[in-house]
C-alpha positions as protocol buffer text, in pm:
chain_id: "A"
residue {
  index: 1
  type: UNK
  ca { x: 0 y: 0 z: 0 }
}
residue {
  index: 2
  type: UNK
  ca { x: 129 y: 346 z: -91 }
}
residue {
  index: 3
  type: UNK
  ca { x: 229 y: 592 z: 179 }
}
residue {
  index: 4
  type: UNK
  ca { x: 129 y: 956 z: 126 }
}
residue {
  index: 5
  type: UNK
  ca { x: 289 y: 1247 z: 314 }
}
residue {
  index: 6
  type: UNK
  ca { x: 84 y: 1496 z: 514 }
}
residue {
  index: 7
  type: UNK
  ca { x: 193 y: 1830 z: 368 }
}
residue {
  index: 8
  type: UNK
  ca { x: 133 y: 2132 z: 591 }
}
residue {
  index: 9
  type: UNK
  ca { x: -38 y: 2448 z: 470 }
}
residue {
  index: 10
  type: UNK
  ca { x: 157 y: 2777 z: 470 }
}
residue {
  index: 11
  type: UNK
  ca { x: 56 y: 3022 z: 740 }
}
residue {
  index: 12
  type: UNK
  ca { x: -245 y: 3247 z: 690 }
}
residue {
  index: 13
  type: UNK
  ca { x: -16 y: 3550 z: 674 }
}
residue {
  index: 14
  type: UNK
  ca { x: 191 y: 3389 z: 397 }
}
residue {
  index: 15
  type: UNK
  ca { x: -121 y: 3318 z: 192 }
}
residue {
  index: 16
  type: UNK
  ca { x: -267 y: 3666 z: 251 }
}
residue {
  index: 17
  type: UNK
  ca { x: 57 y: 3817 z: 123 }
}
residue {
  index: 18
  type: UNK
  ca { x: -13 y: 3657 z: -216 }
}
residue {
  index: 19
  type: UNK
  ca { x: -320 y: 3879 z: -276 }
}
residue {
  index: 20
  type: UNK
  ca { x: -292 y: 4045 z: -616 }
}
residue {
  index: 21
  type: UNK
  ca { x: 46 y: 3888 z: -697 }
}
residue {
  index: 22
  type: UNK
  ca { x: 138 y: 3650 z: -978 }
}
residue {
  index: 23
  type: UNK
  ca { x: 306 y: 3314 z: -935 }
}
residue {
  index: 24
  type: UNK
  ca { x: 630 y: 3344 z: -1134 }
}
residue {
  index: 25
  type: UNK
  ca { x: 665 y: 2971 z: -1210 }
}
residue {
  index: 26
  type: UNK
  ca { x: 320 y: 2928 z: -1367 }
}
residue {
  index: 27
  type: UNK
  ca { x: 213 y: 3281 z: -1459 }
}
residue {
  index: 28
  type: UNK
  ca { x: -109 y: 3229 z: -1262 }
}
residue {
  index: 29
  type: UNK
  ca { x: -240 y: 3535 z: -1072 }
}
residue {
  index: 30
  type: UNK
  ca { x: -383 y: 3542 z: -722 }
}
residue {
  index: 31
  type: UNK
  ca { x: -708 y: 3737 z: -690 }
}
residue {
  index: 32
  type: UNK
  ca { x: -667 y: 4043 z: -470 }
}
residue {
  index: 33
  type: UNK
  ca { x: -866 y: 4073 z: -151 }
}
residue {
  index: 34
  type: UNK
  ca { x: -1182 y: 4276 z: -195 }
}
residue {
  index: 35
  type: UNK
  ca { x: -1230 y: 4196 z: -562 }
}
residue {
  index: 36
  type: UNK
  ca { x: -1602 y: 4177 z: -643 }
}
residue {
  index: 37
  type: UNK
  ca { x: -1862 y: 4199 z: -920 }
}
residue {
  index: 38
  type: UNK
  ca { x: -1806 y: 4573 z: -970 }
}
residue {
  index: 39
  type: UNK
  ca { x: -1425 y: 4556 z: -968 }
}
residue {
  index: 40
  type: UNK
  ca { x: -1236 y: 4623 z: -1293 }
}
residue {
  index: 41
  type: UNK
  ca { x: -1178 y: 4359 z: -1402 }
}
residue {
  index: 42
  type: UNK
  ca { x: -1456 y: 4189 z: -1208 }
}
residue {
  index: 43
  type: UNK
  ca { x: -1409 y: 3883 z: -987 }
}
residue {
  index: 44
  type: UNK
  ca { x: -1578 y: 3670 z: -1253 }
}
residue {
  index: 45
  type: UNK
  ca { x: -1332 y: 3785 z: -1520 }
}
residue {
  index: 46
  type: UNK
  ca { x: -1029 y: 3737 z: -1295 }
}
residue {
  index: 47
  type: UNK
  ca { x: -1145 y: 3393 z: -1181 }
}
residue {
  index: 48
  type: UNK
  ca { x: -1219 y: 3276 z: -1535 }
}
residue {
  index: 49
  type: UNK
  ca { x: -884 y: 3409 z: -1655 }
}
residue {
  index: 50
  type: UNK
  ca { x: -719 y: 3196 z: -1390 }
}
residue {
  index: 51
  type: UNK
  ca { x: -926 y: 2892 z: -1488 }
}
residue {
  index: 52
  type: UNK
  ca { x: -854 y: 2946 z: -1859 }
}
residue {
  index: 53
  type: UNK
  ca { x: -479 y: 2959 z: -1808 }
}
residue {
  index: 54
  type: UNK
  ca { x: -477 y: 2665 z: -1569 }
}
residue {
  index: 55
  type: UNK
  ca { x: -677 y: 2459 z: -1818 }
}
residue {
  index: 56
  type: UNK
  ca { x: -420 y: 2541 z: -2085 }
}
residue {
  index: 57
  type: UNK
  ca { x: -147 y: 2414 z: -1854 }
}
residue {
  index: 58
  type: UNK
  ca { x: -341 y: 2094 z: -1779 }
}
residue {
  index: 59
  type: UNK
  ca { x: -435 y: 2024 z: -2141 }
}
residue {
  index: 60
  type: UNK
  ca { x: -101 y: 1862 z: -2223 }
}
residue {
  index: 61
  type: UNK
  ca { x: -131 y: 1618 z: -1933 }
}
residue {
  index: 62
  type: UNK
  ca { x: -486 y: 1528 z: -2033 }
}
residue {
  index: 63
  type: UNK
  ca { x: -348 y: 1363 z: -2348 }
}
residue {
  index: 64
  type: UNK
  ca { x: -383 y: 985 z: -2348 }
}
residue {
  index: 65
  type: UNK
  ca { x: -587 y: 984 z: -2028 }
}
residue {
  index: 66
  type: UNK
  ca { x: -830 y: 692 z: -1983 }
}
residue {
  index: 67
  type: UNK
  ca { x: -1163 y: 801 z: -1832 }
}
residue {
  index: 68
  type: UNK
  ca { x: -1479 y: 627 z: -1706 }
}
residue {
  index: 69
  type: UNK
  ca { x: -1775 y: 704 z: -1935 }
}
residue {
  index: 70
  type: UNK
  ca { x: -2021 y: 503 z: -1729 }
}
residue {
  index: 71
  type: UNK
  ca { x: -2196 y: 172 z: -1801 }
}
residue {
  index: 72
  type: UNK
  ca { x: -1857 y: -10 z: -1802 }
}
residue {
  index: 73
  type: UNK
  ca { x: -1726 y: 192 z: -2094 }
}
residue {
  index: 74
  type: UNK
  ca { x: -1406 y: 395 z: -2123 }
}
residue {
  index: 75
  type: UNK
  ca { x: -1286 y: 679 z: -2340 }
}
residue {
  index: 76
  type: UNK
  ca { x: -928 y: 779 z: -2418 }
}
residue {
  index: 77
  type: UNK
  ca { x: -813 y: 1131 z: -2498 }
}
residue {
  index: 78
  type: UNK
  ca { x: -602 y: 1194 z: -2812 }
}
residue {
  index: 79
  type: UNK
  ca { x: -226 y: 1193 z: -2762 }
}
residue {
  index: 80
  type: UNK
  ca { x: 87 y: 1274 z: -2960 }
}
residue {
  index: 81
  type: UNK
  ca { x: 398 y: 1090 z: -2846 }
}
residue {
  index: 82
  type: UNK
  ca { x: 735 y: 950 z: -2948 }
}
residue {
  index: 83
  type: UNK
  ca { x: 820 y: 580 z: -2955 }
}
residue {
  index: 84
  type: UNK
  ca { x: 1141 y: 418 z: -3079 }
}
residue {
  index: 85
  type: UNK
  ca { x: 1246 y: 747 z: -3240 }
}
residue {
  index: 86
  type: UNK
  ca { x: 920 y: 782 z: -3437 }
}
residue {
  index: 87
  type: UNK
  ca { x: 656 y: 1054 z: -3390 }
}
residue {
  index: 88
  type: UNK
  ca { x: 313 y: 898 z: -3339 }
}
residue {
  index: 89
  type: UNK
  ca { x: -43 y: 1021 z: -3308 }
}
residue {
  index: 90
  type: UNK
  ca { x: -349 y: 859 z: -3151 }
}
residue {
  index: 91
  type: UNK
  ca { x: -676 y: 1038 z: -3229 }
}
residue {
  index: 92
  type: UNK
  ca { x: -868 y: 921 z: -2920 }
}
residue {
  index: 93
  type: UNK
  ca { x: -1177 y: 707 z: -2876 }
}
residue {
  index: 94
  type: UNK
  ca { x: -1504 y: 673 z: -2687 }
}
residue {
  index: 95
  type: UNK
  ca { x: -1743 y: 396 z: -2588 }
}
residue {
  index: 96
  type: UNK
  ca { x: -1494 y: 111 z: -2542 }
}
residue {
  index: 97
  type: UNK
  ca { x: -1652 y: -169 z: -2337 }
}
residue {
  index: 98
  type: UNK
  ca { x: -1470 y: -332 z: -2045 }
}
residue {
  index: 99
  type: UNK
  ca { x: -1599 y: -664 z: -1902 }
}
residue {
  index: 100
  type: UNK
  ca { x: -1738 y: -661 z: -1551 }
}
residue {
  index: 101
  type: UNK
  ca { x: -1553 y: -830 z: -1263 }
}
residue {
  index: 102
  type: UNK
  ca { x: -1218 y: -817 z: -1442 }
}
residue {
  index: 103
  type: UNK
  ca { x: -869 y: -668 z: -1427 }
}
residue {
  index: 104
  type: UNK
  ca { x: -738 y: -509 z: -1746 }
}
residue {
  index: 105
  type: UNK
  ca { x: -450 y: -294 z: -1870 }
}
residue {
  index: 106
  type: UNK
  ca { x: -488 y: -30 z: -2139 }
}
residue {
  index: 107
  type: UNK
  ca { x: -210 y: 65 z: -2379 }
}
residue {
  index: 108
  type: UNK
  ca { x: -124 y: 176 z: -2732 }
}
residue {
  index: 109
  type: UNK
  ca { x: 66 y: -87 z: -2927 }
}
residue {
  index: 110
  type: UNK
  ca { x: 347 y: -23 z: -3178 }
}
residue {
  index: 111
  type: UNK
  ca { x: 85 y: 62 z: -3443 }
}
residue {
  index: 112
  type: UNK
  ca { x: -84 y: 319 z: -3214 }
}
residue {
  index: 113
  type: UNK
  ca { x: -384 y: 87 z: -3178 }
}
residue {
  index: 114
  type: UNK
  ca { x: -568 y: 88 z: -2846 }
}
residue {
  index: 115
  type: UNK
  ca { x: -549 y: -242 z: -2659 }
}
residue {
  index: 116
  type: UNK
  ca { x: -749 y: -351 z: -2353 }
}
residue {
  index: 117
  type: UNK
  ca { x: -572 y: -667 z: -2239 }
}
residue {
  index: 118
  type: UNK
  ca { x: -515 y: -899 z: -1947 }
}
residue {
  index: 119
  type: UNK
  ca { x: -143 y: -814 z: -1921 }
}
residue {
  index: 120
  type: UNK
  ca { x: 125 y: -586 z: -2061 }
}
residue {
  index: 121
  type: UNK
  ca { x: 337 y: -702 z: -2357 }
}
residue {
  index: 122
  type: UNK
  ca { x: 668 y: -857 z: -2258 }
}
residue {
  index: 123
  type: UNK
  ca { x: 884 y: -596 z: -2433 }
}
residue {
  index: 124
  type: UNK
  ca { x: 839 y: -255 z: -2268 }
}
residue {
  index: 125
  type: UNK
  ca { x: 979 y: -77 z: -2574 }
}
residue {
  index: 126
  type: UNK
  ca { x: 685 y: -182 z: -2794 }
}
residue {
  index: 127
  type: UNK
  ca { x: 392 y: -6 z: -2627 }
}
residue {
  index: 128
  type: UNK
  ca { x: 274 y: 308 z: -2444 }
}
residue {
  index: 129
  type: UNK
  ca { x: 111 y: 226 z: -2109 }
}
residue {
  index: 130
  type: UNK
  ca { x: -201 y: 429 z: -2029 }
}
residue {
  index: 131
  type: UNK
  ca { x: -390 y: 278 z: -1735 }
}
residue {
  index: 132
  type: UNK
  ca { x: -504 y: -27 z: -1541 }
}
residue {
  index: 133
  type: UNK
  ca { x: -873 y: -97 z: -1480 }
}
residue {
  index: 134
  type: UNK
  ca { x: -1057 y: -294 z: -1212 }
}
residue {
  index: 135
  type: UNK
  ca { x: -1429 y: -362 z: -1254 }
}
residue {
  index: 136
  type: UNK
  ca { x: -1658 y: -515 z: -993 }
}
residue {
  index: 137
  type: UNK
  ca { x: -2037 y: -539 z: -985 }
}
residue {
  index: 138
  type: UNK
  ca { x: -2081 y: -269 z: -1247 }
}
residue {
  index: 139
  type: UNK
  ca { x: -1832 y: -28 z: -1089 }
}
residue {
  index: 140
  type: UNK
  ca { x: -1502 y: 75 z: -1245 }
}
residue {
  index: 141
  type: UNK
  ca { x: -1174 y: 196 z: -1092 }
}
residue {
  index: 142
  type: UNK
  ca { x: -912 y: 342 z: -1327 }
}
residue {
  index: 143
  type: UNK
  ca { x: -548 y: 388 z: -1224 }
}
residue {
  index: 144
  type: UNK
  ca { x: -360 y: 632 z: -1446 }
}
residue {
  index: 145
  type: UNK
  ca { x: -29 y: 470 z: -1545 }
}
residue {
  index: 146
  type: UNK
  ca { x: 104 y: 722 z: -1796 }
}
residue {
  index: 147
  type: UNK
  ca { x: 352 y: 802 z: -1518 }
}
residue {
  index: 148
  type: UNK
  ca { x: 545 y: 488 z: -1622 }
}
residue {
  index: 149
  type: UNK
  ca { x: 680 y: 681 z: -1920 }
}
residue {
  index: 150
  type: UNK
  ca { x: 668 y: 1031 z: -1769 }
}
residue {
  index: 151
  type: UNK
  ca { x: 891 y: 941 z: -1474 }
}
residue {
  index: 152
  type: UNK
  ca { x: 1136 y: 724 z: -1662 }
}
residue {
  index: 153
  type: UNK
  ca { x: 1514 y: 689 z: -1638 }
}
residue {
  index: 154
  type: UNK
  ca { x: 1640 y: 486 z: -1936 }
}
residue {
  index: 155
  type: UNK
  ca { x: 1900 y: 221 z: -1867 }
}
residue {
  index: 156
  type: UNK
  ca { x: 2144 y: 134 z: -2141 }
}
residue {
  index: 157
  type: UNK
  ca { x: 2227 y: -186 z: -1955 }
}
residue {
  index: 158
  type: UNK
  ca { x: 1872 y: -319 z: -1925 }
}
residue {
  index: 159
  type: UNK
  ca { x: 1768 y: -614 z: -2134 }
}
residue {
  index: 160
  type: UNK
  ca { x: 1535 y: -520 z: -2414 }
}
residue {
  index: 161
  type: UNK
  ca { x: 1683 y: -171 z: -2450 }
}
residue {
  index: 162
  type: UNK
  ca { x: 1814 y: -169 z: -2802 }
}
residue {
  index: 163
  type: UNK
  ca { x: 2077 y: 100 z: -2777 }
}
residue {
  index: 164
  type: UNK
  ca { x: 2347 y: -57 z: -2989 }
}
residue {
  index: 165
  type: UNK
  ca { x: 2564 y: 45 z: -3284 }
}
residue {
  index: 166
  type: UNK
  ca { x: 2666 y: -244 z: -3506 }
}
residue {
  index: 167
  type: UNK
  ca { x: 2961 y: -205 z: -3741 }
}
residue {
  index: 168
  type: UNK
  ca { x: 3063 y: -486 z: -3977 }
}
residue {
  index: 169
  type: UNK
  ca { x: 3393 y: -546 z: -4155 }
}
residue {
  index: 170
  type: UNK
  ca { x: 3407 y: -797 z: -4442 }
}
residue {
  index: 171
  type: UNK
  ca { x: 3692 y: -940 z: -4645 }
}
residue {
  index: 172
  type: UNK
  ca { x: 3623 y: -1197 z: -4920 }
}
residue {
  index: 173
  type: UNK
  ca { x: 3961 y: -1361 z: -4878 }
}
residue {
  index: 174
  type: UNK
  ca { x: 4277 y: -1327 z: -4673 }
}
residue {
  index: 175
  type: UNK
  ca { x: 4589 y: -1489 z: -4818 }
}
residue {
  index: 176
  type: UNK
  ca { x: 4896 y: -1635 z: -4650 }
}
residue {
  index: 177
  type: UNK
  ca { x: 5184 y: -1454 z: -4485 }
}
residue {
  index: 178
  type: UNK
  ca { x: 4982 y: -1154 z: -4366 }
}
residue {
  index: 179
  type: UNK
  ca { x: 5144 y: -981 z: -4070 }
}
residue {
  index: 180
  type: UNK
  ca { x: 4904 y: -772 z: -3862 }
}
residue {
  index: 181
  type: UNK
  ca { x: 4754 y: -633 z: -4182 }
}
residue {
  index: 182
  type: UNK
  ca { x: 4482 y: -372 z: -4141 }
}
residue {
  index: 183
  type: UNK
  ca { x: 4169 y: -459 z: -4342 }
}
residue {
  index: 184
  type: UNK
  ca { x: 3914 y: -221 z: -4190 }
}
residue {
  index: 185
  type: UNK
  ca { x: 3896 y: 113 z: -4007 }
}
residue {
  index: 186
  type: UNK
  ca { x: 3610 y: 284 z: -3824 }
}
residue {
  index: 187
  type: UNK
  ca { x: 3600 y: 646 z: -3702 }
}
residue {
  index: 188
  type: UNK
  ca { x: 3363 y: 652 z: -3399 }
}
residue {
  index: 189
  type: UNK
  ca { x: 3130 y: 955 z: -3394 }
}
residue {
  index: 190
  type: UNK
  ca { x: 3135 y: 971 z: -3012 }
}
residue {
  index: 191
  type: UNK
  ca { x: 3282 y: 796 z: -2709 }
}
residue {
  index: 192
  type: UNK
  ca { x: 3155 y: 437 z: -2714 }
}
residue {
  index: 193
  type: UNK
  ca { x: 3180 y: 111 z: -2526 }
}
residue {
  index: 194
  type: UNK
  ca { x: 3282 y: -196 z: -2724 }
}
residue {
  index: 195
  type: UNK
  ca { x: 3026 y: -448 z: -2604 }
}
residue {
  index: 196
  type: UNK
  ca { x: 3108 y: -750 z: -2818 }
}
residue {
  index: 197
  type: UNK
  ca { x: 3324 y: -871 z: -3110 }
}
residue {
  index: 198
  type: UNK
  ca { x: 3206 y: -1153 z: -3337 }
}
residue {
  index: 199
  type: UNK
  ca { x: 3433 y: -1322 z: -3593 }
}
residue {
  index: 200
  type: UNK
  ca { x: 3288 y: -1546 z: -3864 }
}
residue {
  index: 201
  type: UNK
  ca { x: 3426 y: -1714 z: -4177 }
}
residue {
  index: 202
  type: UNK
  ca { x: 3327 y: -1989 z: -4416 }
}
residue {
  index: 203
  type: UNK
  ca { x: 3675 y: -2142 z: -4426 }
}
residue {
  index: 204
  type: UNK
  ca { x: 4010 y: -2110 z: -4248 }
}
residue {
  index: 205
  type: UNK
  ca { x: 4337 y: -2289 z: -4312 }
}
residue {
  index: 206
  type: UNK
  ca { x: 4649 y: -2338 z: -4102 }
}
residue {
  index: 207
  type: UNK
  ca { x: 4727 y: -2054 z: -3860 }
}
residue {
  index: 208
  type: UNK
  ca { x: 4517 y: -1738 z: -3880 }
}
residue {
  index: 209
  type: UNK
  ca { x: 4424 y: -1466 z: -3635 }
}
residue {
  index: 210
  type: UNK
  ca { x: 4202 y: -1158 z: -3616 }
}
residue {
  index: 211
  type: UNK
  ca { x: 4269 y: -861 z: -3388 }
}
residue {
  index: 212
  type: UNK
  ca { x: 4077 y: -542 z: -3308 }
}
residue {
  index: 213
  type: UNK
  ca { x: 4269 y: -230 z: -3211 }
}
residue {
  index: 214
  type: UNK
  ca { x: 4205 y: 122 z: -3088 }
}
residue {
  index: 215
  type: UNK
  ca { x: 4466 y: 374 z: -3202 }
}
residue {
  index: 216
  type: UNK
  ca { x: 4700 y: 86 z: -3284 }
}
residue {
  index: 217
  type: UNK
  ca { x: 4662 y: -93 z: -2949 }
}
residue {
  index: 218
  type: UNK
  ca { x: 4475 y: -423 z: -2923 }
}
residue {
  index: 219
  type: UNK
  ca { x: 4151 y: -419 z: -2722 }
}
residue {
  index: 220
  type: UNK
  ca { x: 4134 y: -800 z: -2707 }
}
residue {
  index: 221
  type: UNK
  ca { x: 4285 y: -1029 z: -2448 }
}
residue {
  index: 222
  type: UNK
  ca { x: 4422 y: -1231 z: -2740 }
}
residue {
  index: 223
  type: UNK
  ca { x: 4364 y: -1249 z: -3112 }
}
residue {
  index: 224
  type: UNK
  ca { x: 4058 y: -1441 z: -3227 }
}
residue {
  index: 225
  type: UNK
  ca { x: 4116 y: -1765 z: -3415 }
}
residue {
  index: 226
  type: UNK
  ca { x: 3857 y: -1795 z: -3696 }
}
residue {
  index: 227
  type: UNK
  ca { x: 3666 y: -2123 z: -3716 }
}
residue {
  index: 228
  type: UNK
  ca { x: 3484 y: -2221 z: -4034 }
}
residue {
  index: 229
  type: UNK
  ca { x: 3106 y: -2186 z: -4004 }
}
residue {
  index: 230
  type: UNK
  ca { x: 3116 y: -2073 z: -3641 }
}
residue {
  index: 231
  type: UNK
  ca { x: 3087 y: -1740 z: -3459 }
}
residue {
  index: 232
  type: UNK
  ca { x: 3394 y: -1675 z: -3243 }
}
residue {
  index: 233
  type: UNK
  ca { x: 3360 y: -1416 z: -2965 }
}
residue {
  index: 234
  type: UNK
  ca { x: 3702 y: -1311 z: -2830 }
}
residue {
  index: 235
  type: UNK
  ca { x: 3738 y: -1164 z: -2483 }
}
residue {
  index: 236
  type: UNK
  ca { x: 3759 y: -784 z: -2475 }
}
residue {
  index: 237
  type: UNK
  ca { x: 4029 y: -645 z: -2247 }
}
residue {
  index: 238
  type: UNK
  ca { x: 3965 y: -273 z: -2304 }
}
residue {
  index: 239
  type: UNK
  ca { x: 3608 y: -177 z: -2394 }
}
residue {
  index: 240
  type: UNK
  ca { x: 3637 y: 203 z: -2365 }
}
residue {
  index: 241
  type: UNK
  ca { x: 3654 y: 359 z: -2712 }
}
residue {
  index: 242
  type: UNK
  ca { x: 3735 y: 728 z: -2746 }
}
residue {
  index: 243
  type: UNK
  ca { x: 3583 y: 938 z: -3023 }
}
residue {
  index: 244
  type: UNK
  ca { x: 3932 y: 1066 z: -3098 }
}
residue {
  index: 245
  type: UNK
  ca { x: 4068 y: 720 z: -3178 }
}
residue {
  index: 246
  type: UNK
  ca { x: 3991 y: 502 z: -3478 }
}
residue {
  index: 247
  type: UNK
  ca { x: 3904 y: 135 z: -3439 }
}
residue {
  index: 248
  type: UNK
  ca { x: 4075 y: -104 z: -3679 }
}
residue {
  index: 249
  type: UNK
  ca { x: 4058 y: -474 z: -3768 }
}
residue {
  index: 250
  type: UNK
  ca { x: 4381 y: -664 z: -3840 }
}
residue {
  index: 251
  type: UNK
  ca { x: 4457 y: -1013 z: -3976 }
}
residue {
  index: 252
  type: UNK
  ca { x: 4762 y: -1236 z: -3940 }
}
residue {
  index: 253
  type: UNK
  ca { x: 4833 y: -1563 z: -4124 }
}
residue {
  index: 254
  type: UNK
  ca { x: 5132 y: -1792 z: -4150 }
}
residue {
  index: 255
  type: UNK
  ca { x: 5292 y: -1925 z: -4469 }
}
residue {
  index: 256
  type: UNK
  ca { x: 5002 y: -2156 z: -4544 }
}
residue {
  index: 257
  type: UNK
  ca { x: 4724 y: -1975 z: -4363 }
}
residue {
  index: 258
  type: UNK
  ca { x: 4412 y: -1827 z: -4524 }
}
residue {
  index: 259
  type: UNK
  ca { x: 4062 y: -1707 z: -4438 }
}
residue {
  index: 260
  type: UNK
  ca { x: 3758 y: -1709 z: -4668 }
}
residue {
  index: 261
  type: UNK
  ca { x: 3456 y: -1476 z: -4633 }
}
residue {
  index: 262
  type: UNK
  ca { x: 3581 y: -1316 z: -4313 }
}
residue {
  index: 263
  type: UNK
  ca { x: 3321 y: -1104 z: -4133 }
}
residue {
  index: 264
  type: UNK
  ca { x: 3405 y: -916 z: -3814 }
}
residue {
  index: 265
  type: UNK
  ca { x: 3110 y: -757 z: -3633 }
}
residue {
  index: 266
  type: UNK
  ca { x: 3177 y: -487 z: -3375 }
}
residue {
  index: 267
  type: UNK
  ca { x: 2891 y: -416 z: -3137 }
}
residue {
  index: 268
  type: UNK
  ca { x: 2909 y: -81 z: -2957 }
}
residue {
  index: 269
  type: UNK
  ca { x: 2682 y: 83 z: -2703 }
}
residue {
  index: 270
  type: UNK
  ca { x: 2655 y: 438 z: -2581 }
}
residue {
  index: 271
  type: UNK
  ca { x: 2863 y: 554 z: -2287 }
}
residue {
  index: 272
  type: UNK
  ca { x: 2651 y: 611 z: -1977 }
}
residue {
  index: 273
  type: UNK
  ca { x: 2693 y: 974 z: -1871 }
}
residue {
  index: 274
  type: UNK
  ca { x: 2828 y: 1032 z: -1523 }
}
């Protein structure tokens, strides 16, 4: 059960001192003491001005709100939002039936289609949560859950968060007697973390090795040994990649070594800001 604080009211003198002033953070005025029907502007005008401006402030938060329309039906206000880097628009709806004596969740799926379901989708990146609903004996209780995305701290480490940059180097063939030969170079646009290296080839003969370097220094614990038809994932010893340093891929083979259809995939992720 949630715990709610018991906020105290300011003193009467503090509140009285607000008469006729304007709140600087919202631009909302306080009606001066003594204002009445014959005042200029009148109390009605001043009060409605205040209501009009407050409604304008609240309008943005009204977007996407699920409301009880009676008779076990809900309506949803229109909302414009961003999901997975794409601007989306939901035009709102009315008269959506909810079964009695049930627990439901309400969300917009990846196609901006309203869903009333038994549970949330498994991947939190694929939908916009709106509310949960409990119905019992013809009565409905709606819990607004748009706060799940309003109060949200993204985690680049969390599973399902697809914040990755994938860079691929390919070489059709690598001959023998290559000595730490550079076959690929990447100029990172920002500081990155090297999350994983994958080495694949269709054929490898004799002794062959693949290395990944930053500014000429290997970032692997040891060079990867390609294996035909398999993905090799070498251990990374230094994952911090600076935007000022290029990342390169190097190959080494002995006198009879060779590699066919070599593909080296570098998987980067963003650096978490301090």
